C-alpha positions, 0 to 999 in steps of 0.5 A: 500499499502506498502510504503517501496516498492511503487514508487511515481505514478509520476515516473512510468508516467515519465517512460512511457513519456521516453519510448514513446519518445524512440519508436518514435525515432526508428519507422521510419526504419520500417514505412517509409521504403516503401518510399525507395524501389523505389529509391533503385530499381533504384539505384541498378537495382533489383526487388521489391522482392530483395529489400524487403529482406531488410525489412524482415531482419530488422523485423526478426533481430528485433524480433528473437534476442528479447528473448536474448535482453529482458533477457539482459534488465531484467538482466542488466536494461534498461538504457545501453541496450536501448542506445546501441539500439538507437545508432545501429538504428541511425548508420544503416541509416548512414551506409546504406547512404554509401552502394554501393550494396544490400548486403551492405544495407541488412547488414546495414539497415536490420541487424544493424537496426533490432538489434538496433530497437528490443533492444528498442522495446522489452526493453520499452514494457517489462519495461512497464508492470512492471511499470503498472501492473494495466493498462498493456494494456493501458501502452503497448499501449501508447508506442506502439503507439510511435512506430506506430506514431513516423513516423508521424513526419517523413513521410513528411520531408523524402518524401520531403528530398528524392526529394531535397537531394536524398537518401544518404543525407535523411539516414545520417540526419535522422539517426543522429536524431534518435540516439541523441533523442533515447539515450538521452530518454534511459538514463532516463529509470530505472527498478522498484524497488524490490517489486514495487507495485502501490497499485492496486487491480490487482497487489495485489491479482493476482494469476498468477504464474511468469512462466519462459521461458522454461516452457512457451514454453511448454505451448499450450497457448503460441503456439496459441498466436504465431500463431495468432501474425504471422497471424496478423503481416503478414497482417500489414506488407504487407501493410506497406512494399508493400503499395507504390507498390500496390498504384502505380498499383491502380493509386493513387501514381500520384494524390492528396487528399485534396491538398496533394500527396495521398501516403505520405497523406495515410502513415501519416493518417496510423501512426496516426491510427496505433498509436491511436489504441494501447492505445485505444484498450489496455484500452478496453481490460483492462475493457472488456477482452483481447479475446473480444477486439481481436476478435472486432479489428482483424475482423474489419481490415479484414472487412476494408481490404475488402472495401479498395480493392473494392474501389482501384480506389478511391483515397479518399477512399484509403486514409481514409480506410488505416486509418481505416485498421491500426485502426484494425491492430496496437492494436496487439502490446498492446493486445498480451504483455498484455495478455501474461504477464496476463497469465505467470506473470511479473517477466519475462515479457521482456524475455518471450514478446521477444519469442512472438515477434518473430512472427512478424519476421515470419510475415515479411517474409510472408508479405514482399518478399513472398507476393511480389513474389505472386504479381509477379507471379500472376500479381495482388494484389488480391490474396495477399489481399485475403491471409491477409483478411483470416488471419485477420478473422480467428485470430479474430474467434481463439481469441473468440472461442479457445484462450479464453477458453484455457486461462480461463482453464490454469488460473484456473489450475495456480491459485490454487496452488498460492492461497493455498501457500498464504492461508498457 
């Protein structure tokens, strides 16, 4: 190991911890959104599909600006940009509390929240795949787990606050908390030093070239991954954004399970499994390969959703199977960034992942207002579930039968000139 370029191991683990806290601080706008849909519909007298536009704006802005945000983080460092992201996230809730119309909610909760959470998400994930070239799947999974699990700490408090204090007070109080915690963690983050090398075999012997985003966008491997992530994002975001609505139709919201209200209990279990799956499957993929892990996890979600739909009138199974569904979904946020960096190099990882992360924005439109519109047109959630289940299974098959051989060919082709230059 080169002692002049290697940072102490403890440095990167402290960075991982701070990145985890940042992600936890900005996870609630996405993962507790379903708790706000009914109060907002009652407040403004609008339909579910109109309310879900807010959620789509949040995710679209979170994702579609991420290439530019990733570029800024790469260029100017994480501390300033991530602090701004945390402030915008908190401010989005504080201003949403004062909104007097649905368009105002779109601009505050949706637009500001999307920009703020996007800066944090793509910045932290891009930072961690650089600090952990030898454990990319695991590191990306840990910080992504913060985003998936952070709402565990807020689901019941927000549910209780909505009942006791109302929508405006809840948004204001928690918006302030998100801003303070997020900024405090962001101020401790920094990029690894030039030439950073933890001394692992993977880091020192890699023959993967550092591909700039303009060349990456010409590569069919990227676009296959984009389509796959879009389909997987659609399935998970449909459940996240519509769960309160279809739980009501299934007769779940008025019952208790294990002495607790079924819906917030399901949401809490979901947050736990949604977080746990990210480092777990990231770790599995580090050891057994990205595509085999993708195939296993994606098909797992599809099968779990089949059982979930078929037992929808059983409150206990509804709660438990919702956790299995998210255990098969959340790992997309560790598997896709680590696979992308394995394929196109670490130098431009934050910017490159910003382009792939846009797939979640597309998925938010398909799984949010369009899924709600399909439900309104058919009067049933069954066609919606059938569509996203098909996407899960197809994506799992694509990972094994199409992505795996395509990536192998590309890596073999790209490795030859890199190895030749090193030999020379």
